[in-house]
C-alpha atoms as an extended CHARMM CRD file, in Angstrom:
* protein
*
        98  EXT
         1         1  UNK       CA              5.9740000000        1.2000000000        7.9390000000  PROA      1               0.0000000000
         2         2  UNK       CA              5.2770000000        3.3430000000       10.9820000000  PROA      2               0.0000000000
         3         3  UNK       CA              8.0460000000        2.0110000000       13.2170000000  PROA      3               0.0000000000
         4         4  UNK       CA             10.5570000000       -0.2400000000       11.5290000000  PROA      4               0.0000000000
         5         5  UNK       CA             12.4530000000       -2.1520000000       14.2320000000  PROA      5               0.0000000000
         6         6  UNK       CA             15.6660000000       -4.0430000000       13.8090000000  PROA      6               0.0000000000
         7         7  UNK       CA             15.5560000000       -7.8280000000       13.8750000000  PROA      7               0.0000000000
         8         8  UNK       CA             17.5240000000       -7.7330000000       17.1650000000  PROA      8               0.0000000000
         9         9  UNK       CA             14.5670000000       -6.0890000000       18.9420000000  PROA      9               0.0000000000
        10        10  UNK       CA             11.7180000000       -8.1830000000       17.5480000000  PROA      10              0.0000000000
        11        11  UNK       CA             11.7940000000      -11.9280000000       16.8740000000  PROA      11              0.0000000000
        12        12  UNK       CA             11.3170000000      -12.9190000000       13.2410000000  PROA      12              0.0000000000
        13        13  UNK       CA              7.9800000000      -14.5490000000       12.4170000000  PROA      13              0.0000000000
        14        14  UNK       CA              8.0020000000      -17.2360000000        9.7440000000  PROA      14              0.0000000000
        15        15  UNK       CA              4.9480000000      -17.2300000000        7.4810000000  PROA      15              0.0000000000
        16        16  UNK       CA              3.7280000000      -19.0210000000        4.3710000000  PROA      16              0.0000000000
        17        17  UNK       CA              3.1970000000      -16.6610000000        1.4450000000  PROA      17              0.0000000000
        18        18  UNK       CA              1.2350000000      -17.3900000000       -1.7050000000  PROA      18              0.0000000000
        19        19  UNK       CA              1.2120000000      -15.7390000000       -5.1150000000  PROA      19              0.0000000000
        20        20  UNK       CA             -1.9890000000      -13.8660000000       -5.8830000000  PROA      20              0.0000000000
        21        21  UNK       CA             -3.3660000000      -12.0100000000       -8.8570000000  PROA      21              0.0000000000
        22        22  UNK       CA             -4.6840000000       -8.7930000000       -7.3340000000  PROA      22              0.0000000000
        23        23  UNK       CA             -6.2360000000       -6.1090000000       -9.5470000000  PROA      23              0.0000000000
        24        24  UNK       CA             -5.4610000000       -2.5210000000       -8.5270000000  PROA      24              0.0000000000
        25        25  UNK       CA             -6.1450000000        0.8640000000      -10.0530000000  PROA      25              0.0000000000
        26        26  UNK       CA             -3.2010000000        1.7330000000      -12.3170000000  PROA      26              0.0000000000
        27        27  UNK       CA             -2.1610000000        5.0290000000      -10.6810000000  PROA      27              0.0000000000
        28        28  UNK       CA             -2.5920000000        3.5960000000       -7.1870000000  PROA      28              0.0000000000
        29        29  UNK       CA             -0.2340000000        0.7590000000       -8.0710000000  PROA      29              0.0000000000
        30        30  UNK       CA              2.3620000000        3.2510000000       -9.3300000000  PROA      30              0.0000000000
        31        31  UNK       CA              2.1570000000        5.1940000000       -6.0530000000  PROA      31              0.0000000000
        32        32  UNK       CA              2.4690000000        1.9880000000       -4.0090000000  PROA      32              0.0000000000
        33        33  UNK       CA              5.4540000000        0.8080000000       -6.0530000000  PROA      33              0.0000000000
        34        34  UNK       CA              7.0690000000        4.2240000000       -5.5580000000  PROA      34              0.0000000000
        35        35  UNK       CA              6.5090000000        4.0350000000       -1.8020000000  PROA      35              0.0000000000
        36        36  UNK       CA              7.9260000000        0.5220000000       -1.6590000000  PROA      36              0.0000000000
        37        37  UNK       CA             11.0370000000        1.7190000000       -3.5090000000  PROA      37              0.0000000000
        38        38  UNK       CA             11.3280000000        4.7460000000       -1.1920000000  PROA      38              0.0000000000
        39        39  UNK       CA             11.0760000000        2.4570000000        1.8590000000  PROA      39              0.0000000000
        40        40  UNK       CA             13.4680000000       -0.0920000000        0.3040000000  PROA      40              0.0000000000
        41        41  UNK       CA             11.0160000000       -2.9740000000        0.5450000000  PROA      41              0.0000000000
        42        42  UNK       CA              9.0560000000       -5.1520000000       -1.8240000000  PROA      42              0.0000000000
        43        43  UNK       CA              5.5550000000       -4.2090000000       -2.9200000000  PROA      43              0.0000000000
        44        44  UNK       CA              4.2750000000       -7.3390000000       -1.1620000000  PROA      44              0.0000000000
        45        45  UNK       CA              5.9240000000       -6.3300000000        2.1250000000  PROA      45              0.0000000000
        46        46  UNK       CA              4.4150000000       -2.8470000000        1.8250000000  PROA      46              0.0000000000
        47        47  UNK       CA              0.9190000000       -4.2410000000        1.2010000000  PROA      47              0.0000000000
        48        48  UNK       CA              1.2380000000       -6.7170000000        4.0850000000  PROA      48              0.0000000000
        49        49  UNK       CA              2.2850000000       -3.9040000000        6.4000000000  PROA      49              0.0000000000
        50        50  UNK       CA             -0.5590000000       -1.6280000000        5.3200000000  PROA      50              0.0000000000
        51        51  UNK       CA             -3.0960000000       -4.4370000000        5.7900000000  PROA      51              0.0000000000
        52        52  UNK       CA             -1.7730000000       -5.5180000000        9.1900000000  PROA      52              0.0000000000
        53        53  UNK       CA             -1.7770000000       -1.9240000000       10.4330000000  PROA      53              0.0000000000
        54        54  UNK       CA             -5.3100000000       -1.3780000000        9.1110000000  PROA      54              0.0000000000
        55        55  UNK       CA             -6.5840000000       -4.5180000000       10.8350000000  PROA      55              0.0000000000
        56        56  UNK       CA             -5.3550000000       -3.0680000000       14.1460000000  PROA      56              0.0000000000
        57        57  UNK       CA             -6.6690000000        0.4080000000       13.3200000000  PROA      57              0.0000000000
        58        58  UNK       CA             -3.1170000000        1.7940000000       13.3920000000  PROA      58              0.0000000000
        59        59  UNK       CA             -1.6630000000        4.2880000000       10.9170000000  PROA      59              0.0000000000
        60        60  UNK       CA              0.8530000000        2.5250000000        8.6600000000  PROA      60              0.0000000000
        61        61  UNK       CA              3.0330000000        5.5440000000        7.8130000000  PROA      61              0.0000000000
        62        62  UNK       CA              5.1170000000        8.1670000000        9.5610000000  PROA      62              0.0000000000
        63        63  UNK       CA              4.6610000000       11.8180000000        8.5290000000  PROA      63              0.0000000000
        64        64  UNK       CA              7.7060000000       11.7430000000        6.2100000000  PROA      64              0.0000000000
        65        65  UNK       CA              6.3190000000        8.7170000000        4.3800000000  PROA      65              0.0000000000
        66        66  UNK       CA              2.9500000000       10.4340000000        4.0260000000  PROA      66              0.0000000000
        67        67  UNK       CA              4.7370000000       13.4280000000        2.4910000000  PROA      67              0.0000000000
        68        68  UNK       CA              6.4290000000       11.1160000000       -0.0160000000  PROA      68              0.0000000000
        69        69  UNK       CA              3.0610000000        9.4920000000       -0.7630000000  PROA      69              0.0000000000
        70        70  UNK       CA              1.5700000000       12.9520000000       -1.4220000000  PROA      70              0.0000000000
        71        71  UNK       CA              4.4250000000       13.7050000000       -3.8370000000  PROA      71              0.0000000000
        72        72  UNK       CA              3.8990000000       10.4060000000       -5.6510000000  PROA      72              0.0000000000
        73        73  UNK       CA              0.1370000000       11.0200000000       -5.8160000000  PROA      73              0.0000000000
        74        74  UNK       CA              0.8380000000       14.3210000000       -7.5910000000  PROA      74              0.0000000000
        75        75  UNK       CA              3.4070000000       12.7580000000       -9.9360000000  PROA      75              0.0000000000
        76        76  UNK       CA              0.9670000000       10.0010000000      -10.9760000000  PROA      76              0.0000000000
        77        77  UNK       CA             -2.1720000000       12.2030000000      -10.8660000000  PROA      77              0.0000000000
        78        78  UNK       CA             -3.8260000000        9.9620000000       -8.2970000000  PROA      78              0.0000000000
        79        79  UNK       CA             -6.9400000000       11.8750000000       -7.3070000000  PROA      79              0.0000000000
        80        80  UNK       CA             -8.8180000000        8.9650000000       -5.7280000000  PROA      80              0.0000000000
        81        81  UNK       CA             -9.5670000000        9.1280000000       -1.9940000000  PROA      81              0.0000000000
        82        82  UNK       CA            -10.7230000000        6.5800000000        0.5730000000  PROA      82              0.0000000000
        83        83  UNK       CA            -14.3800000000        7.4990000000       -0.0140000000  PROA      83              0.0000000000
        84        84  UNK       CA            -13.9770000000        6.3270000000       -3.6320000000  PROA      84              0.0000000000
        85        85  UNK       CA            -12.8670000000        2.8370000000       -2.6200000000  PROA      85              0.0000000000
        86        86  UNK       CA            -16.2510000000        1.1120000000       -3.0000000000  PROA      86              0.0000000000
        87        87  UNK       CA            -17.3710000000        3.1210000000       -6.0200000000  PROA      87              0.0000000000
        88        88  UNK       CA            -14.7020000000        2.1680000000       -8.5840000000  PROA      88              0.0000000000
        89        89  UNK       CA            -15.5670000000        0.6960000000      -11.9630000000  PROA      89              0.0000000000
        90        90  UNK       CA            -13.2370000000       -0.4530000000      -14.7220000000  PROA      90              0.0000000000
        91        91  UNK       CA            -13.1950000000        1.7580000000      -17.8180000000  PROA      91              0.0000000000
        92        92  UNK       CA            -14.9860000000       -1.0120000000      -19.7250000000  PROA      92              0.0000000000
        93        93  UNK       CA            -17.8850000000       -0.6170000000      -17.2770000000  PROA      93              0.0000000000
        94        94  UNK       CA            -17.3530000000       -3.7690000000      -15.2410000000  PROA      94              0.0000000000
        95        95  UNK       CA            -17.3750000000       -3.6880000000      -11.4570000000  PROA      95              0.0000000000
        96        96  UNK       CA            -13.8180000000       -3.5090000000      -10.0410000000  PROA      96              0.0000000000
        97        97  UNK       CA            -14.7740000000       -5.5960000000       -7.0160000000  PROA      97              0.0000000000
        98        98  UNK       CA            -14.6430000000       -9.1900000000       -8.1770000000  PROA      98              0.0000000000
């Protein structure tokens, strides 16, 4: 994420994680998986980081990571933007927000 610090600088926080069945837009998931691979972290760690940054109104990515995200968006033809986030519907016509 924005400023990855070594474990020597920041104490480790133990948490309880649960498995969840989250539905995501197909191309968005491909971009997120690509970013996770680029950052050498799991998809879950990437999503946790994005969410925690968002909850503090902090940008989750450095400029280089944003450049990689832009490349991946082009590769996977991801043309969705933030303004689309509450207007998505599944191809079968059902509401994506369940």
